[in-house]
N, C-alpha and C positions, 0 to 999 in steps of 0.2 A: 420282162414280165414282173408285175408287182408281187410282193410276198403274200403268203396266205393270210397273215394278220391284217394287212392293209385291205385285202378284198373282203374279209369278214367285217371289218369296221365300216366299209362302204355299204355292204349288204344291210347291216344294222341301221345305218343312217337312212337308206332308202325305205326300209320297212317302217321306220318311225314317221317318215314323210307320208307314206301311204296311209298310215293310221289317221294322220291329220286330215288329208284330203278326203278319206272315206267318211270321217265324222262330219266334215263340212258339206259333203254331198248329201248326207242324211238330213242335216239341219236345213239346208236349202230346199230339199224336197218337201219337208214339213211346212216351211214358210211359203213355198210356192203355191201349195194348195189353198192356203188362206188368202194369199194375195190374188190368186185367180178368181176365187169366189167373190172377193171384194170388188174386183175390177168388173166382173160380169154383172154384179148387182147394180153397179152405178151406170152401166151402159144404157139401159132403157130410159133412165131419167135424162141423161145427156142427149139422147136422140129426140126425146119429146120436147125438151126446152129448145133444142136447135130448130125443130119444126115451128114452134111458137114464135121464135125470134124471126125466122124466115117469113112467116105470115105477117108479123108486125111490120117488117120492112116494106111490104107491099100493101099494107092496109091504107084505107082512104081516110087519113087523118091530116089535119092542118099542121100538127106538131111533127117535126122531123128531128130525131135524136142525133147528136153529133157522131155517135157510133155508126150511123148509116151514111154519113157524108164521105164521098170519095174525094181525096185531096192529092195534090201533086206531092210526091215523096221527096222531101229534102232531108228529113231526119226521121229515123225509125227506131223502134224499141224491139227488144228480143227477150223472150222468156225461155231460158235454156234449162231443160230438165235432165239431170243425170243422176247417177248413184253417188252415195257418200263413200263407198268402199269399192275396191277393185276385185280382182280374182273372179271376174264374170265374163271372161272371153273378150270378144270384140265389141261388146255392147256399147261402151262409152266411146271407143275410138270410131265406131261407125257413125254415130250421130254427130260427134265432133268434126269428123271429116266432112259431113254434109253441111254443117253450119259454117265451117271454114270456107267452103266453096261459095256459099251465099254471101259471106262477109266480103270475099274478094269481089263479087259482083256488085255489092253496094259501094265498095271503095272505088271501083272502076267508074261508077256512075256519079261519084261525088256525094253519096248519101252518107250522112253521119249516123252512127250507131251507138245506142246505149243499151246495157244489158241488165237483166235480172236473172240471177242464177239460183236454181233450186237443186242442191246437191253439191258436194265438195269437189268432185271431179271437174264439173263445168266451171265452178268458181275459180279453181286453180288455172284452168285453161284460159279463161278470159283475162285473168291477171297477167299471165305470160304473154298473151296476145296484145296487151296494152289497151284493151277495150274499156270504155267508161262503164264501170259496174255501179249502178245507182242503188241496188239492193240485192240481198242474197239471203237464202235460208239453207242451213245445213243441220244435220243431226235430226232428221225427221223420224228416224227409227223404222220399224216395220209397218207402221200404220199411218197413212196420211191424215192430217187434221187440218181442216179448212181454216181454222182460226190462226194457225201458224203461217198459212200461205197468204192470207188477205193483206197483211201489212206490207209485204214485199210487192205484191201485185198492185196495191193502191198507188204506189209511187209511179208506176207506168201509166195507170189509168188517169191519174191527175195530170201527168205530163201530156197525155193525149187531149184531155179536156181543155188544157191551157194552151194548146197549140205548139207545145215544145217538140212533139213528135207527130208525124203525119200518118203513121201506121204502126201496128203492133203485131209481131210474129211470135210463133212458139216452135221450139225444136224439142222433140222427145222421141222415145222409142215405143212404137205401137206393138202390142202383143198379138201375134198371129196364132202360134201354137207353141208347144214346149220346145220344139226344135228350131223355130223360126221367129225372129223379132225384126221389125222393120223400122229404120230411122225415118222420121217424118218432120217436114218443115212446112207449117201452115200459117196462113194469115188469120189473125184474130180480129183485128180492127183495121179499117172499117170492115163491116161484114162483107166477106168476099162474094162477088156476084155469082160464082159457080156454086158456092155453098147455099146461097139463097134460092137459086133456081132449082137445085136438086131437092131441097126440103120444102119448098113452097107448095101449098095446095091452092090452085086457082079457085076464085070465087069465095074465098074464106075471109071473114072479117069478124071483129069482136065488138062487144058492147062494153064500154069502159065505165068503171065506177070506182072512185069518185070522178076522175077525169083522165083523159088519155095521157097527159104529160107525166103525172105521178106514177101511173101504172107502167108505162114504157120505160121510164127512168129506172125504176126498181127492177123490172124484169130483165132488162139488158145487162145490168150489173150482175144479177144472178146467173145470167147466161154465160158471161165471161168466167165467173167463179166456177161454174159447173164444168166448163171446158178445161180449166186449169186443174181442177181436182181429178177429172177423168184422165188427163195426161199424166199426172203423177201416179195415179193408181195403175195405169197401163205400164208406166216405166218400172214400177216396183214389181209387178208380175213378170215383166221381161227380165228384170235383174235377177230374181230368184231362179227363173228357168235357165237363164244363161249360166248362172253360177253352178247350178246342179249339173248341167251338161259339161261345163269346164272341169269341175272337180271329178266327175266320173271319168272323163278322158285322162286326167292326171293320175287317178288311181290305177286305171288300166295300163298306162305307160309305166308307172312305177312297178307294177306286177311283171311287166315284160323285162324291165331293167334288172329286177331281182333274179329272174330266171336266167338271164344272160350272165350276170355276175356269178351265180352259183355254178354255171357251166365252166366259166373261167377258173373259179376256185377249185373245182374238181380236177380240171386239167392240170393246174399248178400243183395240187396235192399228189396227183398221179405221177407227175414229172419228178417231184421230190422223192417219192417212194422208189421210182425206177432208178434214180441217181444213187440212192442209198444202197439199193440191191446191187447195182453195178460196182460200187466201191467195195462192198462186202465180198462179192465174187472175185474181184480183182485182187483183193488182199489175200483171200484164201488161196488163189492160184499162185501168188508170189511166195507164199509160205511153202 
């Protein structure tokens, strides 16, 4: 059995760790509320522009944007959204596991892959996996800024327009509620037929000014940017929620460990006292 001093040092160490996890839990809870408000505020805009893009894809215009053309997939792009920091439970590992299974599927079909990483965890994963990473963004902080995302995203959009890739996918974590976050892998380009059908309103068309080509070109670019921003906002809300839950669990576990160590310490102290009393009694009897 360890000595009393060793147990006291271990109790002190766990108590210090619990103070850190408790502080991180409170910070994550504060950031979580702001991230959830930001994410929920951007959802209506994302849904509206998704509906407009779906209507445009079925509109009766002579101009057909490349974003709407279905191609045979020989090379694809991936936008991977993860967090910059860890200590958020299985948030990153879940989405990376999903992306890895899709990468294996692409490899089995002979499809080449190039990636854009938003977040340090995903960037490190892609480097270890040996995937061609054409752009990346790290250090976004607690608030997503579209101007920081556009540069990295433009690399993939230009590759699609130039025919270097035939499709663009995104992997991120969607916020469901504080206790549940869902990893998602979706097709961004070309506009997926199921997305178009679910958002399209039959009999809907637009009057274009100045001309359909200019309007559709700008609108579909805004559409992709809105989806990327929404994905990053969802991922940040998921990150703070997962971190708060993980730190609460760590604090509770530390409390249980402290209780067990105190019990062991009391038993060790009691054993030492009993031993001393036995020695005193034995010495008195010998005299």
